[in-house]
VEXTORVO-720718 format. One record per residue (C-alpha): x, y, z; residue in three letters. Coordinates in nm, 4 decimals. Each point is the difference from the previous one (the first is absolute). Example, Ala and Ser with C-alpha at 12.3 -4.5 7.8 and 13.67 -1.06 7.14 Angstrom:
// residues 2
      east     north        up  residu
    1.2300   -0.4500    0.7800     Ala
    0.1370    0.3440   -0.0660     Ser
// end
This chain:
// residues 186
      east     north        up  residu
    1.2380    1.0553    1.4910     Met
   -0.2766    0.2604    0.0108     Glu
   -0.1019    0.2486   -0.2651     Tyr
   -0.1731    0.3320    0.0429     Asp
   -0.2102    0.0229   -0.3138     Ile
   -0.2299    0.2825    0.1050     Ser
    0.1625    0.2476   -0.2437     Glu
   -0.0148   -0.2581   -0.2772     Leu
   -0.3692   -0.0606    0.0684     Glu
   -0.0655    0.3746   -0.0192     Lys
    0.1801    0.0181   -0.3356     Leu
   -0.1911   -0.3015   -0.1279     Phe
   -0.3314    0.1555    0.1077     Ala
    0.0851    0.3215   -0.1877     Asp
    0.0439   -0.1881   -0.3277     Leu
   -0.2877   -0.0731   -0.2362     Ser
   -0.0921   -0.3608   -0.0733     Glu
    0.1796    0.0042   -0.3349     Lys
    0.3158    0.1396    0.1603     Glu
   -0.0125   -0.2634    0.2746     Arg
   -0.0159   -0.2809   -0.2564     Val
    0.2882    0.1604   -0.1872     Lys
    0.2081    0.0147    0.3173     Ala
   -0.0703   -0.3630    0.0894     Leu
    0.0749   -0.1243   -0.3515     Lys
    0.3269    0.1926   -0.0037     Gly
    0.1122   -0.1732    0.3180     Gly
   -0.0983   -0.3414   -0.1329     Phe
    0.1721    0.0698   -0.3323     Arg
    0.3291    0.0807    0.1719     Lys
   -0.0188   -0.3137    0.2152     Ser
   -0.0859   -0.2116   -0.3050     Ala
    0.3034    0.1396   -0.1808     Ala
    0.2216   -0.1112    0.2884     Lys
   -0.1367   -0.3553   -0.0170     Val
    0.0373   -0.0027   -0.3794     Arg
    0.3613    0.1195    0.0219     Asn
    0.0770   -0.2812    0.2443     Ala
   -0.1542   -0.2521   -0.2413     Ala
    0.2012    0.1376   -0.2927     Val
    0.3248   -0.0151    0.1985     Ser
   -0.0743   -0.3625    0.0939     Asp
   -0.0753   -0.0740   -0.3662     Leu
    0.3366    0.1474   -0.0999     Arg
    0.1830   -0.2094    0.2569     Ser
   -0.1875   -0.3191   -0.0940     Gly
    0.0337    0.0039   -0.3785     Met
    0.1274    0.1967   -0.2962     Ser
   -0.2350    0.2944   -0.0373     Ser
   -0.0608    0.2934   -0.2308     Asn
   -0.2247    0.3042   -0.0080     Arg
   -0.2842   -0.1648   -0.1913     Asn
   -0.0049   -0.2919    0.2398     Leu
   -0.0032    0.2312    0.3035     Glu
   -0.2946    0.1987   -0.1410     Lys
   -0.2082   -0.3143    0.0521     Gly
    0.0202    0.0469    0.3802     Val
   -0.2859    0.2426    0.0567     Arg
   -0.1377    0.1846    0.2980     Ser
   -0.3730    0.0708   -0.0074     Ile
   -0.1767    0.2373    0.2408     Val
   -0.3652   -0.0966    0.0474     Phe
   -0.2572    0.2524   -0.1191     Lys
   -0.3015   -0.0789    0.2166     Arg
    0.1621   -0.1314    0.3169     Thr
    0.3077    0.0944    0.1975     Ala
    0.2979   -0.2135   -0.0917     Gly
    0.2333   -0.1178   -0.2719     Phe
    0.1492   -0.3135   -0.1487     Arg
    0.3226   -0.0829   -0.1778     Val
   -0.0423   -0.2588   -0.2736     Thr
    0.1858   -0.1698   -0.2794     Val
   -0.1644    0.0316   -0.3366     Gly
    0.0608    0.0503   -0.3671     Thr
   -0.0999    0.2613   -0.2497     Lys
    0.0755   -0.0117   -0.3683     Met
   -0.1048    0.2447   -0.2660     Lys
    0.0778   -0.0523   -0.3688     Arg
    0.1145    0.3046   -0.1899     Ser
   -0.0068    0.0877   -0.3680     Lys
    0.3587    0.1257    0.0222     Ser
    0.3088   -0.1778   -0.1300     Arg
    0.0992   -0.0947    0.3530     Asn
   -0.2821   -0.2520    0.0310     Gly
   -0.1080   -0.0364    0.3638     Trp
   -0.0477    0.3193    0.1975     Val
   -0.1309    0.0274    0.3564     Gly
    0.1314   -0.3413    0.0974     Val
   -0.0049   -0.0569    0.3772     Ala
    0.0890   -0.3226    0.1766     Gly
    0.1189   -0.1771   -0.3134     Phe
    0.3411   -0.1338   -0.0982     Tyr
    0.1304    0.0909   -0.3438     Glu
    0.2929   -0.1726   -0.1654     Asn
    0.1837    0.0734   -0.3250     Arg
   -0.2527   -0.1813   -0.2156     Gln
   -0.2881    0.2070    0.1359     Val
    0.1848    0.3271   -0.0561     Arg
    0.1136   -0.0928   -0.3527     Arg
   -0.3256   -0.1451   -0.1271     Asn
   -0.2958    0.1095    0.2158     Pro
   -0.2576   -0.1193   -0.2532     Ser
    0.1221   -0.3607    0.0288     Lys
    0.0931   -0.0253    0.3689     Tyr
   -0.1756    0.1321    0.3069     Ser
    0.1350    0.0870    0.3469     Pro
   -0.0501   -0.2493    0.2837     Arg
   -0.1666    0.0801    0.3366     Pro
    0.2992   -0.1125    0.2072     Val
   -0.0852    0.2184    0.2996     Leu
   -0.3137   -0.2006    0.0814     Ile
    0.1942   -0.3267   -0.0253     Trp
    0.2900    0.1387    0.2073     Ala
   -0.2069    0.0355    0.3171     Glu
   -0.1339   -0.3548    0.0231     Asp
    0.2211   -0.1821   -0.2503     Gly
   -0.1262   -0.2571   -0.2468     Thr
   -0.0252   -0.3745   -0.0047     Gly
    0.2088   -0.2188   -0.2251     Gln
   -0.0894    0.0849   -0.3611     Arg
    0.0115   -0.2146   -0.3135     Arg
   -0.0355    0.0532   -0.3717     Thr
   -0.2926   -0.1472   -0.1879     Lys
    0.0220   -0.3190   -0.1970     Ser
   -0.2480   -0.1264   -0.2516     Asn
    0.2185   -0.2904   -0.1153     Ser
   -0.1005    0.0394   -0.3621     Gly
   -0.3772   -0.0052    0.0503     Arg
   -0.0716    0.3620   -0.0879     His
    0.1802    0.2195   -0.2451     Thr
    0.0948    0.3584    0.0527     Arg
   -0.0038    0.2578   -0.2708     Met
    0.3402   -0.1054   -0.1353     Phe
    0.0080   -0.3654    0.0990     Gly
    0.0162   -0.2132    0.3090     Thr
    0.2090    0.0528    0.3087     Arg
    0.3147   -0.1988   -0.0437     Ser
    0.0854   -0.0247    0.3689     Arg
   -0.1775   -0.1661    0.2893     Ser
   -0.0958    0.1964    0.3079     Ser
    0.2742    0.0894    0.2453     His
    0.0290    0.2003    0.3226     Pro
    0.0860    0.3681   -0.0337     Thr
    0.0542    0.0812    0.3676     Gly
   -0.1725    0.1966    0.2720     Ala
    0.0258    0.3536    0.1377     Ile
    0.1082    0.0094    0.3623     Lys
   -0.2132    0.2224    0.2255     Pro
    0.1645    0.3287    0.1011     Val
   -0.2692    0.0961    0.2588     Arg
    0.0945    0.3689   -0.0109     Phe
   -0.3495    0.1171    0.1003     Met
   -0.0066   -0.2233    0.3088     Val
    0.3435    0.1189    0.1143     Ser
   -0.0976    0.3643   -0.0609     Ala
   -0.3164   -0.0496    0.2055     Lys
    0.1992   -0.1519    0.2868     Asn
    0.2529    0.2816   -0.0215     Lys
   -0.2470    0.2910    0.0288     Val
   -0.2957   -0.1560    0.1838     Ala
    0.1106    0.1215    0.3428     Ser
    0.0518    0.3627   -0.1031     Ser
   -0.2793    0.0537   -0.2507     Val
   -0.2705    0.0932    0.2534     Thr
    0.2116    0.2638    0.1699     Ser
    0.1072    0.1289   -0.3423     Asp
   -0.3635    0.0358   -0.1058     Ile
   -0.0803    0.1970    0.3166     His
    0.3005    0.2273   -0.0515     Glu
   -0.0630    0.0503   -0.3730     Asn
   -0.3711    0.0730    0.0496     Val
    0.0873    0.2528    0.2697     Lys
    0.2517    0.1685   -0.2300     Asp
   -0.2457    0.0109   -0.2893     Tyr
   -0.2788    0.1419    0.2171     Val
    0.2306    0.2835    0.1063     Val
    0.1151    0.0517   -0.3600     Lys
   -0.3535    0.0135   -0.1420     Val
   -0.1176    0.2208    0.2858     Ala
    0.2794    0.2522   -0.0633     Lys
   -0.0716   -0.0070   -0.3713     Lys
   -0.3657    0.0868    0.0567     His
    0.0677    0.2724    0.2564     Gly
   -0.1022   -0.1797    0.3190     Cys
    0.1514    0.1034    0.3308     Arg
    0.2914   -0.2033    0.1303     Thr
// end
């Protein structure tokens, strides 16, 4: 496959440096959104999901270099409102968290969902130390493990072959769009 990019190079040369960066970032942003959407769809198919959990899958366009990344992270902001937690991204909330946000906090399940967790256990102090209201009356016991969902890996495998061509196409489209917006010849 061969491309004739002479017209595109002329358009790119007509743009100022700031407009060129804007055109490149627009193309990367659109490609990053495609990768993020694939990751979110794999998350939905792998486990029970909701909007707050899906907000934890983020696409970030680099500022100083050309490129982007799609990551899993968390963001939590406490609010003064009656609702308790506001701006929660990548966390799981159950009934207890929603009813009594001052006592319970959301859990960062999205980070654990990618790689899973090892076998977990409760603590046991077997009567040596006292808590605020007495000693623990039960010995330690296993509480289970989270199985890995690997939604980011499957999303990467799904879009890896087409992402380069998508970036080229999206950058070309954004260069034309920015050039038209700033009155360059087409």
